[in-house]
N, C-alpha and C positions, 0 to 999 in steps of 0.2 A: 498636629499636636507637637508642641515644642519639647525637644529633648536636649540635654546638655551632658557633656563629659567634663568632670571637674577633678583636677588633681588635688587631693586632700593631704594635709600635713606637709605642705610644700609651699614655698613662696615663689616658685618658678615652674614653668611648664615642663612636663615629662619627669617630674620628681614625685615623691610621695606615693600615694595610692589612688589610682583613678576610680571614679564611681560614676555611674549613670544617675541622672536626676530627671524625673518626670513629674511635673506638677499637674494635677488633675483638677478640673472644674467641679465635678460632683463627687460622688462616692467612688469606692474602689470597683473597677471592672472585675469580671470573673477571675479567679485565681489562675486558671489555665492560661488566660491571656497575659497576665502579669508575669508568669513564669516563662512564657514564650518570648516576651520582650527582653527579660533578663538574660535568657539564653542567647538571643540575637546580639545584645550588647556585649555579652561574653566578658564582662569584668567581674572582679570578685564579688561586688554587690551593685545592684541598681536599686535606688530609692524611689518609692512612689508615695506621693503625699497629696492630700486634698484639704482645703480649708474647712474649719468647723464653725458653727454659729457662735456669735459673740456671747460672752457671759458664762462660758463653761470652764472646765478645768484646764483645757488645752485649746490652742489656736489652730493646730493642724493635726490630722491623723497621718501616721507615718508607718510604712512597711518596707522591709528590705528583702530582696531575693538574690541569691547567688545564681549562677547558670543552672543549678540543679535543685535548689531547695530554698524555702523561706527560712529566715533565721530570726532568733528572738532579740538579738541586740547587735548593733553595728555602729561603731564610732565614726569611721571615716566617711560613710555615706550620709550620716547625720550632719557632720561638718560640711560636706558638700552641699546638702540641702539648705542648711543655714546660710552658706555662702551665696547661693543663688538668690535667696530671699533678701539678703543684705545688699547684693548688687542691684536688685530691683528697687529697694528703698533709696539707695544712693542716687540712682538714675531718676527717680520720680520726685524725691523730696530733698535731695542733697545731704541727707543725714543717715547715719547708720541705723539699721533696724533696732528697735528695742528688744528686750528679751522675748524670744519666741518659744512657746511651750508646745511640745509634741507629745501626743499620746501614742504609745507603741506597745508591743507585746510585753516589754519589760517594765512598763509603767510610764510615768510622766518624766520626760527629759526636757531640759531647758538649755537653750543656746543663746548667747549674747555676743554681739560684735563690738569691738572696741574701736576707737578713733584710728588706731594704727593699723587696722585691718585684721588683727588677731581675733579669733572666735573662741570663746570659752563655753564648754558644755558641762552640764551637771548630770552625772551618771551615778547609779548605785554602786557602792564599793562591793567587790566580790569577796566572798568568804574563801579562806585557805584552809583546807583540811589535809594534814600530812598523809601521804600515800606511799605505799611500798611498791616501787616499780618492778614489774617482772623483767626477767632477763631479755625477753623478746623485744621490749621497747628500746632497750639499750642497743640491741643488735640492729633494729630498724633505724636507729639514729647513727649508725655507722660504727658501732662498738665503742662509743665514747663512755667515759666514766660519769655517772650521774651522782652529783653531790647531794641534792635533796629533790624531793618531788611533792607536789601538792595537787589536790583535786579542787576545782572551783565549781562543782556541780550545781550549787545553789543558784548561781546567777548565769555565768556564761558557759559553763560546761566544758572548760578546757582543762588539760593537764599542764601544769606549770613545772618545768624541769630546769633546775639550776645546773649549769656546767662550770668548768674550772675557770675559763677566761674568755676574753673577747675573741681571741684568735680561733679558739675551738668553735665558738658560735658562728663566726664568719665562714669558716671552712667546711661546715657541716654539709654533707651530701646524703640526705635521708633516703631510705627505701620507702617510697610512699605507699606501695602495696602493703608493706609491713605495718605502717602506721594506721592504715585503714582498718586493720583488724581490731583496733581499740574503739569501743563504742562511745566516743566523745566528739564534741564539736571539732576540737582540734588539739594540737600540741604546741605549746609555747616554750621555747628554750631561751634561757637568759644567763647573763654573766655580768660582773662589774665592768665598767669602762676601764680600758687599759690606761688611759690618760684623761682624767676628768677636765684637764685644761682645754681639751678639744671642744667642750661645750655640752657634754652629756655625761650622765652619771652611770648609766647601765645600757646594755645592748640586748636586743632580743630578735628572734625570728619566729614566724608563725606558720604552721603547716595544718591545712584543713582538707585533706583528701576525702574525708567522709561526706563533705558537702560540695565536692566538685572543685576545690581550690587546692592545688598542691602547695603553693606558698602564697601567702597574702603579704604584700609589701609592707604595709603599716596598718596594724590592727588596733584601732582606738579602744575598743571594748576590752581587749586583753590588758590594757594599762589600768583597768579598774582592779586587776589582780596584781599586776606588777607594782603599782603604787604602794599598797600596804606591805608587799614582800620586801621591797628595797627600802622603804621608810623605816622598817624595823631593823634592818641591817646597817643602814647609813646614819640613822638617828636624825633624819630631817623629813619634814612633810612636804617640802617643795623640791621636786626633782625633775630632771629631763631625761627622757629615754630616746635612744636611736634604734629604730627597727628597720630591718630589711636585708636583702641579699643584693641582687642586681640594682634594684631601686631602693632608696632609703628615705626616711622622713623622721622629723623630730616631733615628739609629743611632750609638752610640758604638763606635769601632773601636780596637783595639790591634794593631799589627803585630808579630808575633813570628816573624820569619823565614818559614818555609814554612807557618805557621799564622796565621790572623787571628781575633781574638776580637771577636765582635759582641755588644753589650749593648743591651737595650731592655726595655720594659715591654709589658704586654698586659692586655686586659680582655675578659671574656666578655659579649657583648651578647644572644645568643640561646642558649637551652638547650632543646632539644626532642627529638622522637622521629621517626625515619625509619621509616615504616610499611611500606616495601617491602623485603623480605629478598632476598638473592641467591639 
C-alpha cells in the first residue's frame, strides 16, 4: 500500500507542514487501524482518502487523524492529498487535475490545481465570537498581554488570540500542559506583520496539545478564522499569512463571505510502501 509524506504550504522540501497521505482502493478500514497508522507516521495529520462512485456530490471521501485523534477539519493534509492527485494527473495525462471534491466531516471541500502548481482549496469560513480569556490562558502563553480573543467553536473549535506584534508571536514559549486544560481543539495566536514588504500581512502560530500536537507548523484550517479576522482589520479580502515557529509556510487567503479560499504549494518528500494491511 503506497504512502507518501508531503510538505504542504511550501515550494521546497523540509518547509511548511508535513502530512501523511494514504490513498485507499475501497472504503475506510477500521478506525483503530487508521489511528495506528497515523500514530506510526507521527506527523500532525495523516490523510486517508478513497474514491467515490461517479455522479455524486464528491469524488473522494477524506478523513484526517493526528497521532492521537481524528479531527473534523484539516487544511494542510487536504492540500497534500490534492497535490498527490494532481501529480498523478500530470504523470498520466500531462495536465493538472480538474477540481477535486472531497466529502469530509466538515462538509464538501473543493481543491483545484493551477498551471503554476499552486492549489486552491474552498473551505467554510469560521465564525468569530468574542471571548473573555481567563488569566490562566495568558499565563500558559508565557504571561503575554492578550489584546483580543475569539472563539471559533462553530467550525474549527480553536481559540484565536491576538497579540501585540510579530516579535511576541515568534518568541512565544507556551506551557503546553497549561494550554491542555482548555477544552478546545487548539489555540491560535496572531499579530500583524512587522513589515508587509516581506510578502505576508500577518503571522500566526498554532498549538494543539489536546489532540497530541504541541505546535502545528502551518494550520490551513485556522486560516478560515484568520482570514475574516484580518480582513476586518486590514480592509482587504485577499491576504497572505505566515505561520510557524521552527518551520514556516505561507497561506494565501481570499475571503468570499461564508467561504474562504486557501492557496498554497506542496512537494512530496517521501514516497514509499506501507507493509501492514488492515
